[in-house]
GULUMTOR-444698 format. One record per residue (C-alpha): y negated, x, z negated. Coordinates in pm, whole numbers, padded with zeros to 5 digits, always signed. Layout:
<recs>
YXZ
...
</recs>
This chain:
<recs>
+00145+02456-00838
-00060+02372-00529
+00151+02342-00214
+00030+02301+00145
+00279+02161+00398
+00203+02236+00764
+00365+01964+00974
+00325+01661+01192
+00249+01358+00978
+00215+00980+00995
+00073+00787+01167
+00198+01023+01442
+00546+00889+01526
+00768+01191+01478
+01088+01256+01287
+00951+01571+01124
+00642+01375+01020
+00852+01115+00841
+01062+01393+00685
+00746+01559+00551
+00613+01230+00416
+00935+01172+00223
+00952+01535+00110
+00598+01516-00029
+00691+01208-00235
+01006+01383-00357
+00818+01698-00462
+00567+01495-00661
+00848+01295-00821
+01016+01622-00921
+00691+01766-01060
+00416+01506-01111
+00155+01775-01186
+00211+01948-00851
-00058+01910-00584
+00118+01865-00249
-00131+01866+00036
-00076+01821+00409
-00205+02021+00704
-00139+01783+00992
-00064+01893+01350
-00241+01652+01584
-00195+01570+01948
-00453+01292+01931
-00767+01413+01747
-00869+01049+01699
-00574+00992+01467
-00684+00856+01128
-00561+01093+00859
-00387+00987+00540
-00570+01075+00213
-00331+01359+00136
-00419+01534+00465
-00665+01807+00367
-00686+01982+00705
-00586+01921+01064
-00481+02146+01351
-00519+02038+01711
-00178+02127+01847
-00295+02307+02161
-00605+02480+02017
-00503+02821+01893
-00818+02893+01693
-00744+02596+01466
-00432+02771+01336
-00615+03082+01223
-00907+02884+01086
-00695+02667+00857
-00568+02975+00671
-00916+03032+00531
-00932+02666+00426
-00610+02698+00228
-00735+03008+00049
-01057+02833-00048
-00854+02541-00186
-00655+02770-00414
-00322+02703-00244
-00032+02881-00417
+00236+02853-00148
+00250+02729+00211
+00547+02546+00363
+00571+02530+00743
+00805+02270+00891
+00908+02447+01211
+01018+02299+01540
+00911+02465+01865
+00771+02151+02025
+00521+02054+01756
+00315+02372+01786
+00099+02485+02076
+00152+02782+02304
+00453+02925+02482
+00756+02839+02265
+00518+02715+01994
+00375+03063+01943
+00038+02946+01808
+00189+02890+01463
+00229+03266+01429
-00152+03294+01427
-00154+03082+01112
+00127+03277+00947
-00044+03610+01011
-00369+03492+00853
-00215+03348+00535
-00276+03523+00207
-00025+03304+00020
+00355+03325+00010
+00507+03138+00303
+00824+02930+00319
+00949+02824+00663
+01193+02535+00713
+01377+02555+01045
+01441+02215+01204
+01575+02382+01519
+01812+02678+01532
+01938+02763+01880
+02252+02959+01959
+02093+03099+02277
+01713+03082+02245
+01491+03197+02529
+01322+03535+02496
+00994+03367+02400
+01161+03135+02147
+01336+03428+01979
+01014+03632+01972
+00820+03344+01815
+01083+03271+01551
+01122+03636+01454
+00746+03680+01425
+00716+03369+01209
+01012+03449+00984
+00899+03812+00949
+00595+03676+00767
+00797+03432+00553
+00885+03506+00193
+01177+03263+00220
+01335+03063+00504
+01523+02739+00448
+01781+02575+00673
+01978+02253+00637
+02337+02376+00671
+02558+02680+00628
+02607+02688+01005
+02232+02726+01055
+02222+02999+00790
+02501+03189+00962
+02333+03157+01304
+01995+03296+01201
+02151+03577+00998
+02383+03683+01281
+02091+03669+01525
+01895+03893+01284
+01611+03644+01270
+01585+03693+00895
+01779+03897+00634
+02043+03695+00446
+01879+03750+00107
+01572+03555+00221
+01760+03243+00341
+01816+02930+00132
+02018+02623+00229
+01858+02290+00137
+02007+01960+00262
+01806+01706+00458
+01699+01431+00220
+01751+01056+00249
+01571+00765+00077
+01727+00653-00248
+01728+00295-00121
+01996+00404+00128
+02203+00606-00115
+02202+00336-00385
+02414+00053-00243
+02287-00200-00494
+01924-00110-00415
+01999-00145-00045
+02151-00489-00098
+01855-00597-00312
+01615-00484-00043
+01825-00658+00219
+01821-00983+00026
+01450-00959-00030
+01327-00889+00324
+01576-01008+00582
+01817-01280+00487
+01753-01451+00821
+01837-01133+01010
+02161-01095+00818
+02267-01450+00897
+02243-01368+01266
+02495-01086+01212
+02754-01300+01032
+03090-01275+01200
+02988-00972+01406
+03123-00617+01381
+02805-00412+01396
+02772-00071+01559
+02430+00089+01545
+02213+00383+01648
+01852+00430+01538
+01562+00669+01587
+01306+00765+01849
+01475+00717+02183
+01500+00987+02450
+01757+01100+02704
+01895+01365+02468
+02026+01089+02238
+02298+01010+02494
+02291+00636+02428
+02427+00566+02776
+02754+00726+02660
+02790+00475+02376
+02707+00184+02609
+02961+00307+02865
+03224+00319+02590
+03167-00044+02489
+03361-00244+02755
+03696-00121+02626
+03587-00186+02267
+03459-00536+02344
+03783-00622+02525
+03972-00569+02200
+03694-00680+01963
+03476-00943+02131
+03274-00984+01811
+03126-00632+01843
+02746-00603+01854
+02574-00269+01921
+02218-00243+01782
+01991+00023+01934
+01693+00043+01701
+01375+00236+01762
+01093+00305+02004
+01091+00550+02291
+00969+00889+02175
+00588+00900+02231
+00601+01234+02415
+00863+01084+02649
+00639+00782+02708
+00354+01014+02810
+00561+01202+03066
+00820+00946+03180
+00708+00608+03052
+00992+00373+02958
+01222+00481+03241
+01504+00589+03008
+01503+00266+02807
+01484+00058+03124
+01781+00253+03261
+01979+00172+02948
+01893-00196+02978
+02002-00191+03342
+02334-00029+03243
+02390-00303+02985
+02343-00568+03253
+02567-00388+03501
+02848-00371+03244
+02797-00737+03147
+02721-00643+02787
+02402-00843+02725
+02572-01042+02448
+02697-00724+02285
+02397-00486+02299
+02059-00563+02146
+01752-00335+02168
+01522-00343+01865
+01215-00182+02019
+00993-00102+01722
+00939+00140+01437
+01160+00075+01133
+01044+00118+00776
+01285+00256+00517
+01340-00093+00379
+01426-00220+00726
+01661+00073+00780
+01833-00029+00457
+01895-00369+00615
+02020-00218+00938
+02252+00038+00781
+02389-00189+00507
+02490-00425+00789
+02644-00147+01001
+03022-00118+01018
+03021+00196+01231
+02735+00430+01319
+02720+00615+01653
+02542+00942+01741
+02639+01027+02099
+02390+01317+02128
+02420+01533+02438
+02329+01878+02303
+02547+02089+02079
+02231+02269+01962
+02117+01986+01733
+02113+02162+01398
+01986+01866+01196
+01951+01490+01242
+01754+01269+01010
+01919+00961+01159
+02270+01091+01089
+02163+01194+00739
+02035+00844+00668
+02351+00681+00806
+02583+00895+00594
+02363+00846+00288
+02399+00470+00341
+02777+00508+00347
+02825+00438+00718
+03139+00575+00884
+03039+00766+01198
+03165+00837+01548
+02972+01129+01693
+02968+01401+01953
+03028+01748+01803
+02676+01888+01773
+02631+02145+01498
+02492+01913+01232
+02757+01647+01292
+03031+01908+01252
+02884+02016+00919
+02808+01672+00775
+03120+01491+00896
+03370+01772+00859
+03514+01642+00531
+03610+01305+00683
+03297+01090+00685
+03338+01038+01057
+03518+01124+01378
+03403+01372+01644
+03457+01315+02016
+03383+01543+02314
+03042+01538+02480
+02995+01301+02774
+03340+01143+02729
+03305+00765+02712
+03682+00710+02704
+03717+00936+02400
+03436+00749+02224
+03604+00414+02301
+03933+00541+02160
+03772+00672+01841
+03581+00347+01777
+03894+00138+01843
+04107+00358+01620
+03873+00296+01326
+03824-00075+01393
+04197-00129+01442
+04285+00057+01123
+04073-00074+00832
+04225+00181+00597
+04087+00467+00809
+03750+00294+00830
+03741+00246+00452
+03838+00609+00389
+03558+00732+00618
+03313+00497+00445
+03415+00626+00101
+03373+00988+00211
+03034+00907+00364
+02922+00762+00031
+03046+01070-00153
+02864+01307+00082
+02558+01084+00089
+02530+01077-00289
+02415+01441-00275
+02143+01373-00016
+01902+01151-00209
+01545+01273-00197
+01505+01318-00575
+01777+01584-00579
+01656+01746-00256
+01294+01741-00377
+01386+01915-00702
+01584+02182-00512
+01295+02235-00269
+01049+02272-00555
+01264+02550-00700
+01255+02737-00368
+00877+02700-00345
+00838+02827-00703
+01068+03120-00624
+00854+03210-00321
+00537+03187-00527
+00687+03426-00779
+00808+03670-00511
+00466+03672-00345
+00362+03711+00021
+00532+03949+00260
+00316+04259+00292
+00273+04509+00569
+00246+04263+00858
-00029+04323+01112
-00302+04066+01078
-00480+03914+01370
-00845+04007+01406
-01082+03788+01209
-01210+03490+01401
-01578+03471+01481
-01813+03183+01541
-01918+03160+01904
-02176+02920+02049
-02080+02556+02061
-02035+02419+02410
-02340+02249+02556
-02221+02059+02864
-02574+01977+02982
-02608+02232+03262
-02248+02203+03374
-02301+01830+03421
-02608+01891+03637
-02400+02103+03874
-02086+01886+03889
-02064+01573+04104
-01782+01364+04248
-01714+01627+04516
-01703+01947+04313
-01963+02184+04171
-02284+02297+04346
-02270+02672+04407
-02621+02783+04312
-02928+02675+04120
-03300+02739+04133
-03350+02813+03769
-03160+02527+03607
-03203+02286+03901
-02899+02251+04125
-02966+02385+04475
-02783+02129+04686
-02850+02316+05008
-02593+02576+04900
-02314+02316+04892
-01971+02385+04748
-01701+02651+04774
-01333+02671+04685
-01396+02981+04468
-01618+02785+04230
-01415+02464+04243
-01101+02659+04149
-01291+02806+03855
-01405+02455+03765
-01044+02335+03758
-00948+02610+03511
-01250+02544+03290
-01212+02164+03300
-00845+02198+03204
-00938+02406+02900
-01227+02180+02802
-01013+01868+02818
-00734+02033+02619
-00971+02140+02345
-01226+01859+02337
-01019+01562+02466
-01315+01408+02649
-01235+01192+02956
-01516+01344+03162
-01335+01678+03171
-01018+01509+03293
-01225+01354+03573
-01370+01697+03658
-01019+01838+03682
-00900+01555+03905
-01200+01595+04139
-01153+01972+04156
-00786+01936+04248
-00874+01680+04515
-01120+01933+04663
-00849+02201+04676
-00608+01959+04841
-00871+01878+05102
-00949+02244+05165
-00589+02333+05251
-00496+02335+05619
-00131+02399+05697
-00174+02435+06072
-00344+02776+06057
-00194+02820+05708
-00511+02887+05519
-00797+02729+05331
-01151+02638+05413
-01394+02779+05159
-01747+02654+05221
-01856+02289+05241
-02210+02161+05290
-02363+01905+05059
-02295+01638+05324
-01922+01719+05303
-01873+01925+05623
-01666+02242+05630
-01864+02528+05777
-01576+02773+05813
-01228+02764+05959
-00927+02774+05730
-00852+03137+05650
-00710+03378+05394
-00916+03544+05124
-00993+03556+04755
-01057+03181+04753
-00692+03119+04845
-00578+03328+04548
-00822+03154+04313
-00690+02816+04428
-00334+02932+04352
-00449+03048+04011
-00603+02711+03931
-00293+02527+04049
-00070+02747+03835
-00281+02680+03527
-00248+02304+03581
+00127+02317+03651
+00197+02531+03346
-00036+02344+03109
+00098+02245+02768
+00122+01953+02714
+00230+01869+03067
-00041+01725+03288
+00005+01422+03517
-00157+01633+03792
+00121+01892+03771
+00351+01744+04039
+00095+01725+04324
-00039+02066+04222
+00311+02213+04247
+00361+02062+04593
+00037+02218+04715
+00122+02556+04564
+00463+02554+04732
+00300+02466+05066
+00073+02770+05026
+00358+03020+04976
+00369+03157+05334
-00004+03222+05330
+00004+03377+04983
+00296+03614+05041
+00124+03783+05336
-00181+03880+05130
-00297+04242+05135
-00615+04190+04931
-00573+04320+04572
-00784+04041+04423
-00621+03762+04617
-00288+03902+04500
-00407+03929+04140
-00544+03575+04131
-00218+03440+04274
-00010+03636+04024
-00215+03497+03737
-00141+03143+03852
+00230+03201+03910
+00268+03372+03571
+00159+03049+03398
+00452+02846+03533
+00736+02760+03297
+01104+02803+03382
+01136+02451+03518
+00842+02485+03759
+00905+02847+03862
+01151+02779+04145
+01340+03066+04304
+01085+03067+04588
+00788+03091+04353
+00959+03344+04127
+01034+03561+04429
+00668+03533+04534
+00559+03636+04185
+00792+03939+04192
+00682+04045+04539
+00309+04018+04469
+00325+04174+04123
+00537+04454+04266
+00275+04503+04538
+00004+04528+04272
+00210+04781+04077
+00272+04990+04388
-00101+05001+04460
-00161+05124+04109
+00114+05387+04120
-00011+05511+04459
-00372+05566+04349
-00347+05648+03978
-00430+05995+03850
-00507+06123+03502
-00881+06080+03551
-00872+05765+03770
-00627+05508+03635
-00691+05234+03881
-00552+05034+04174
-00810+05142+04434
-01042+05433+04494
-01335+05213+04395
-01444+04986+04112
-01603+04690+04284
-01595+04329+04155
-01383+04108+03929
-01217+04432+03832
-01032+04340+03514
-00834+04070+03695
-00614+04343+03845
-00472+04481+03518
-00472+04130+03368
-00243+04008+03647
-00002+04299+03602
+00010+04243+03226
+00074+03870+03274
+00349+03926+03531
+00517+04192+03320
+00521+03958+03022
+00640+03656+03223
+00923+03840+03399
+01009+04090+03121
+00910+04384+03339
+00803+04639+03080
+00690+04899+03335
+00446+04656+03498
+00307+04562+03160
+00265+04926+03055
+00081+05006+03379
-00148+04705+03338
-00231+04802+02980
-00300+05162+03079
-00537+05050+03354
-00712+04802+03125
-00759+05062+02850
-00914+05302+03100
-01138+05038+03255
-01261+04917+02914
-01374+05271+02838
-01567+05280+03168
-01749+04968+03048
-01836+05128+02714
-01639+04870+02517
-01669+05064+02190
-02033+05168+02239
-02348+04988+02135
-02384+04804+02467
-02123+04689+02716
-02216+04817+03064
-02043+04616+03338
-01965+04807+03655
-01946+04523+03903
-02166+04570+04206
-02238+04935+04129
-01926+05003+04342
-01824+05312+04142
-01620+05547+04361
-01333+05771+04259
-01505+06071+04418
-01831+05984+04241
-01727+05834+03905
-02081+05830+03769
-02312+05579+03945
-02609+05724+04127
-02846+05476+03961
-02836+05297+03630
-02989+04971+03747
-02700+04810+03932
-02645+04438+03892
-02415+04316+03616
-02257+03978+03671
-02105+03727+03427
-01777+03709+03621
-01721+04078+03528
-01769+04005+03158
-01540+03702+03173
-01269+03900+03353
-01284+04173+03089
-01272+03921+02803
-00974+03737+02951
-00785+04057+03035
-00822+04183+02678
-00708+03845+02544
-00408+03858+02781
-00320+04201+02643
-00342+04083+02282
-00140+03766+02333
+00136+03921+02544
+00185+04236+02336
+00088+04120+01988
-00131+04431+01963
-00430+04306+01765
-00660+04595+01856
-00738+04408+02177
-00882+04111+01986
-01196+04284+01855
-01247+04441+02199
-01237+04096+02360
-01504+03979+02114
-01721+04283+02192
-01690+04214+02565
-01784+03849+02509
-02094+03957+02320
-02235+04088+02650
-02324+03722+02714
-02508+03706+02382
-02716+04022+02412
-02480+04316+02368
-02601+04459+02697
-02849+04716+02824
-03148+04480+02790
-03032+04336+02458
-03106+03991+02598
-02883+03683+02597
-02740+03600+02938
-02610+03272+02800
-02877+03000+02785
-02851+02847+02440
-03089+02567+02537
-02905+02437+02845
-02548+02560+02797
-02573+02735+03133
-02544+03104+03202
-02792+03320+03391
-02664+03485+03707
-02663+03829+03551
-02867+04140+03487
-03067+04313+03759
-03315+04597+03788
-03589+04396+03620
-03398+04199+03357
-03213+03868+03335
-03193+03645+03643
-03361+03310+03587
-03104+03123+03799
-02799+02957+03643
-02538+02901+03911
-02184+02767+03902
-02003+03102+03906
-02197+03232+03605
-02181+02915+03398
-01807+02879+03461
-01751+03248+03382
-01908+03199+03039
-01697+02890+02974
-01375+03063+03079
-01449+03356+02848
-01535+03123+02560
-01218+02918+02611
-01009+03236+02630
-01138+03351+02291
-01062+03010+02147
-00716+03001+02302
-00633+03331+02134
-00764+03223+01795
-01056+03464+01813
-01319+03206+01729
-01322+02921+01481
-01406+02631+01705
-01502+02502+02044
-01719+02199+01984
-02012+02005+02116
-02329+02034+01906
</recs>
């Protein structure tokens, strides 16, 4: 049997990665002829893969998920196992993994490392969509099984309970002692005469270690020989967003409580052999986690497997694993209760010994060989049952042009991006504008996310600095036009450029993973609220709504959420006031950047669970796509033809067609597909994108394959020879939108 495991994987420091590494070894031990291959989820594309890694997925690049399904088919994979946790997959609530599941031709098994009692709407949608495609779903405890069955995530007949495994070196006491003697006699000597408490694992605020430290003074008063070992590095994702602030806070608390002789931090990654040393030397293990929702804990599994008695807060997994007497549960955030529980065990050796004996009994069933054999049976069962049929598949991905940054780099400087070009030569006399710099910020954000090149991060930083400089709070508006010698030529005012700036800021604030530029971007967006809420321009409103709809729950303050509701409601009212059976639109005219209007209503309806807004946006988009001939041989963009309701057919057939219209249509169709799950919009988005490549009235490419720029559109005589900022950025935004939705195989540099 050939198995593919989709997971994080070493050298990425992650608990699920280590779990998958151990599981792979256990599966091969259970069936030496099995081929167990890894599809690794990467945050850092420079990570050096282990030999068993046969494919990689960049976490935040949606097209990678769909593309890897074809790889697995070509390799003859029999069954796919996805190790699921929301945070290791890209997209809102980790939704990108669904793109992989929908493309698989093999039976799928999903292991749930997180089961929430009250998931968000997006989390529940993602999990249901993933499990709907799964032949079997495995969980670690009966509590987890009950939760997903009661929540109707998956039918009970498709759920299997498999325990979390632990290394045999921990379960086998004699093996642990042999390992201890072999690698760390000196370390053991330092612990002689000490009563050792310990906690290990990647450190983050959710581990609640401050509770255990706060409980120590009372323990030390009665047992001055106590030593608490805190082993492990700060979680790498925490380091990226917060640095070492949590660990430093713990160290400060230790000093404040005069516990420096009783608390030691072991700030490094521990191998299994080193964990054997740590746990064989531990008299009492502590897990003071702060969230009841923790459905599994590798650290607690390892401690119990090593026979350590435990004092823990009552999260779900601790209740299950310790319920028979292997430990004691104390209330959350109650240091006094933790002190009392630790003292009760230390003061009563018989209770401590009984808990240790029960931990060894429970732990004897957790060794990886047994768990590996049980997992192999589930995988074989899924292979025999076959894939789940009848699920709607995503549209097949296509190969789009690779990104050529050449022309973009000729237009971008340390100020922003030059507006226009004479042919492919930047026309510096045209200077800069907020409209284009806001577009640059959105494109640079997507390019850096997908290509991880520092120059795109620098572009983003420069673009945000330009937007900051353009804002003027005194008249509450924004400058738009700046000369090449850095002089504003207009007063701060309202207009489309203000909405585009809000859109760019929202994209940065809501970016996943979180960007270091998010905080200053949020401050600027909040400062702009009074100017934004007074807008009566449909496009300024739509651009603002698109930005606000990207914010997550933490960033969408009550003020910003109210602004989103007001502006989206305004957009809906415009639509309802104008719409008729033969003119399903927001205005009595089709003018420019048209598709942004329905796109914004779709995005707001999805973000705020307003079904009526979303339905109206989809209706308008469907109608508009027909006006553009989306299903005909050539896409015909309306744009500057200014089609009127009273004269729905243009007087002439030679009106200009601009790239920003094609990009808006592509992105609106992608928005519809992603927010509704209706895959008919995917092929339409691809057809709209093909306008750039020659699916237009002249059957000529508007994209310049030689320079990576984009011509300024189609006119009465053919393709414009100029390649300005607006057009080049429009092409890039459309290309990145396809990639983000998994509608193309790759965004790369040739």
